[in-house]
C-alpha positions in Angstrom: 48.6 -71.0 37.0 50.7 -68.3 35.6 52.2 -69.1 32.3 53.3 -67.7 28.8 52.7 -69.6 25.4 54.5 -68.9 22.5 53.5 -69.3 18.7 54.2 -68.5 15.2 57.3 -70.2 14.4 57.8 -72.0 11.6 59.9 -72.4 8.1 60.9 -69.3 6.0 63.2 -68.5 3.4 66.1 -66.2 3.9 64.8 -62.3 3.6 61.1 -63.7 4.6 59.1 -62.7 7.8 57.5 -64.2 10.8 55.6 -62.9 13.6 55.9 -64.7 17.2 53.2 -64.5 19.8 53.8 -64.9 23.4 50.3 -64.6 25.3 50.2 -64.7 29.1 47.8 -66.4 31.0 47.3 -66.0 35.0 48.8 -62.1 34.8 48.4 -59.1 32.9 51.6 -58.9 30.3 51.4 -55.0 31.0 52.4 -55.4 34.7 55.4 -57.4 33.7 58.6 -57.1 31.7 58.5 -59.5 28.8 61.7 -60.9 27.1 62.6 -62.8 24.1 65.3 -65.3 24.2 66.5 -67.8 21.7 68.7 -71.0 21.5 70.2 -72.6 18.3 71.1 -76.2 18.5 74.2 -76.5 20.0 74.8 -73.1 21.0 74.1 -71.2 24.2 71.1 -68.9 24.9 71.1 -65.6 23.6 68.9 -62.6 24.8 67.1 -61.2 21.9 64.5 -58.3 22.8 62.5 -57.0 26.0 60.0 -54.3 26.8 58.0 -53.0 29.9 55.9 -49.8 29.7 57.4 -48.1 26.3 61.0 -49.3 27.5 62.6 -51.5 24.6 66.1 -53.4 24.5 67.2 -55.2 21.1 70.1 -57.1 20.9 72.7 -56.1 18.3 72.4 -59.2 16.1 68.3 -58.3 15.7 68.4 -54.3 15.8 66.8 -53.0 12.8 65.3 -56.3 12.0 63.1 -57.1 14.7 60.3 -55.2 16.6 58.6 -56.1 19.7 55.2 -54.8 20.7 52.8 -55.2 23.2 48.9 -55.7 22.6 46.9 -55.3 25.9 43.7 -56.5 24.3 44.9 -60.0 23.7 47.3 -59.8 26.6 50.1 -60.9 24.3 53.8 -59.4 23.2 54.8 -59.9 19.6 58.1 -60.0 18.1 57.8 -59.1 14.5 61.0 -60.7 12.6 62.0 -59.2 9.3 64.8 -59.8 7.0 65.4 -63.2 8.3 69.0 -64.9 8.1 69.7 -68.6 8.3 71.6 -67.5 11.5 68.1 -66.5 13.2 67.4 -70.1 12.9 66.9 -71.2 16.9 63.9 -72.0 19.4 62.6 -68.9 20.6 61.4 -68.4 24.2 59.5 -65.9 25.9 59.9 -65.0 29.6 58.4 -62.5 32.1 59.9 -61.0 35.0 58.3 -58.4 37.9 60.8 -55.8 36.7 62.3 -54.3 33.5 65.9 -54.1 35.3 65.8 -57.7 36.0 64.7 -58.7 32.6 67.1 -56.4 30.9 70.0 -57.8 32.7 69.0 -61.2 31.6 68.5 -60.4 28.0 71.6 -58.0 27.4 74.0 -61.1 29.6 72.1 -63.8 27.8 71.2 -65.5 30.7 68.3 -67.2 32.1 68.5 -65.5 35.6 66.2 -66.7 38.7 64.1 -63.4 37.9 62.9 -65.3 35.0 59.6 -66.0 36.6 57.8 -67.6 33.9 59.3 -69.2 30.9 57.5 -70.6 27.9 58.0 -74.0 25.8 59.4 -72.2 23.0 58.4 -71.9 19.1 61.0 -73.3 16.6 62.0 -70.7 13.8 64.0 -72.3 10.9 65.2 -69.9 8.4 66.6 -71.8 5.0 69.2 -70.2 2.8 
């Protein structure tokens, strides 16, 4: 079964850091574009970041604070989140797509498109003020 599992969420004070993990099973994350999305309670889905083979995109809202990276040894993609703000509070989801351009479109347009073949269950990040 092809799936991704997110972990690493939790409660942190404003200004703190968290690292989210997205571990793939049934496929190699290096062969897919991996993206991070988030959804705050009562709000619409927001694309955060995506990567494939060195290509990286960040939403303006997280640029300079978040870093996405790939770990082929552990078949994982990480999202290092620094200088967290209360407005970063959300459920964070990981997704996989076969091609980077499709993932880039989904992330940059804040859409869960049909190209996102795999979607995780999410991990909750809460940033207190």
